[in-house]
C-alpha positions as CSV (number, residue, x, y, z in Angstrom):
1,M,121.9,102.6,136.8
2,G,121.5,102.2,133.1
3,L,118.3,100.1,133.5
4,Y,116.7,102.7,135.8
5,L,117.5,105.5,133.4
6,S,116.1,103.5,130.5
7,V,112.8,102.8,132.4
8,A,112.6,106.4,133.5
9,L,113.0,107.8,130.0
10,G,110.6,105.3,128.5
11,G,108.2,106.0,131.3
12,A,108.3,109.7,130.7
13,L,107.6,109.2,127.0
14,G,104.8,106.7,127.7
15,A,103.2,109.0,130.2
16,C,103.3,111.9,127.8
17,A,101.8,109.7,125.1
18,R,99.1,108.6,127.5
19,Y,98.4,112.3,128.4
20,G,98.2,113.2,124.7
21,V,95.8,110.4,123.9
22,G,93.6,111.3,126.9
23,T,93.5,115.0,126.0
24,L,92.7,114.2,122.4
25,A,89.9,111.8,123.4
26,L,88.5,114.4,125.8
27,R,88.5,117.1,123.1
28,L,86.9,114.8,120.5
29,M,84.4,112.8,122.6
30,G,83.8,114.9,125.7
31,P,84.0,114.1,129.3
32,G,81.1,111.7,129.7
33,Y,83.0,108.5,129.3
34,P,86.7,107.5,129.8
35,Y,87.3,106.9,126.1
36,G,91.0,107.9,126.3
37,T,91.7,105.4,129.1
38,L,89.8,102.6,127.2
39,F,91.7,103.3,124.0
40,V,95.1,103.4,125.8
41,N,94.5,100.2,127.6
42,V,93.4,98.3,124.4
43,A,96.1,99.9,122.2
44,G,98.8,99.3,124.9
45,S,97.8,95.7,125.2
46,L,98.0,95.3,121.4
47,L,101.4,97.0,121.3
48,M,102.6,94.8,124.2
49,G,101.6,91.6,122.3
50,L,103.3,92.8,119.1
51,L,106.4,93.8,121.0
52,I,106.8,90.8,123.2
53,E,106.3,88.4,120.3
54,F,108.7,90.3,118.1
55,L,111.3,90.2,121.0
56,A,110.7,86.5,121.4
57,L,111.0,85.6,117.7
58,K,113.3,88.0,116.0
59,W,115.1,90.5,118.2
60,S,117.0,90.3,121.5
61,P,117.8,93.9,122.4
62,S,119.9,94.9,125.3
63,P,118.2,94.9,128.7
64,E,118.2,98.7,128.6
65,I,116.3,98.9,125.4
66,R,113.9,96.2,126.5
67,S,113.3,97.9,129.8
68,F,112.8,101.2,128.0
69,M,110.1,99.8,125.7
70,V,108.3,97.3,127.9
71,T,108.6,98.5,131.5
72,G,109.1,102.2,130.8
73,F,107.0,103.2,127.7
74,L,104.3,100.7,127.7
75,G,104.1,100.5,131.5
76,A,103.5,104.2,131.7
77,F,101.3,104.3,128.6
78,T,98.8,101.7,129.8
79,T,96.7,103.0,132.6
80,F,95.0,100.4,134.7
81,S,95.4,102.5,137.8
82,T,93.6,105.2,136.0
83,F,91.1,102.6,134.8
84,S,90.3,101.8,138.5
85,L,89.8,105.4,139.3
86,D,87.5,105.8,136.2
87,V,85.4,102.9,137.4
88,A,85.1,104.4,140.9
89,F,84.0,107.7,139.4
90,Q,81.3,106.0,137.3
91,V,80.1,104.1,140.4
92,Q,80.1,107.2,142.6
93,K,77.9,109.0,140.1
94,G,75.5,106.0,140.0
95,A,76.4,105.0,136.5
96,Y,76.5,101.3,137.3
97,L,75.7,100.0,133.8
98,A,78.4,102.3,132.3
99,A,80.9,101.2,134.9
100,G,80.1,97.5,134.2
101,G,80.4,98.0,130.5
102,Y,83.6,99.9,130.9
103,I,85.1,97.0,133.0
104,L,84.0,94.4,130.5
105,L,85.2,96.3,127.5
106,S,88.5,97.3,129.0
107,V,89.4,93.8,130.2
108,S,88.1,91.8,127.3
109,L,89.4,94.1,124.6
110,S,92.8,94.6,126.2
111,I,93.3,90.8,126.5
112,A,92.0,90.4,122.9
113,G,94.4,93.1,121.8
114,L,97.4,91.3,123.4
115,F,96.5,88.0,121.7
116,A,95.9,89.9,118.4
117,G,99.4,91.4,118.7
118,L,100.9,88.0,119.4
119,H,99.1,86.5,116.4
120,I,99.9,89.4,114.0
121,M,103.6,89.3,114.8
122,R,103.7,85.5,114.4
123,M,102.0,85.9,111.0
124,I,104.5,88.6,110.0
125,L,107.6,86.9,111.2
126,T,107.0,83.2,110.7
């Protein structure tokens, strides 16, 4: 039961953080493009890379803490299901170039963010 509670608590906090970022992006940049989702996916991937490498090299927390951080918080913070919906909305309004650009940016920058996180943590810890 402890693992489920850890995931649930981390998920609640990650979802709130995602909502906060999305709301801020909407307020700052307007509704024309899913900047909040893009930022969350890239930042979440960077954080995932940093965290996974830190856990691999320097810290072995309890399964509850690991589940809280990785599955709970980051799982809820990153939003590829929302990403898919954003792509569908772009396509439905005929913004095919924007949809393609969004797919390319989201996938490539998120993967780059993960590798950057792995590399940064290796540089810090080794």
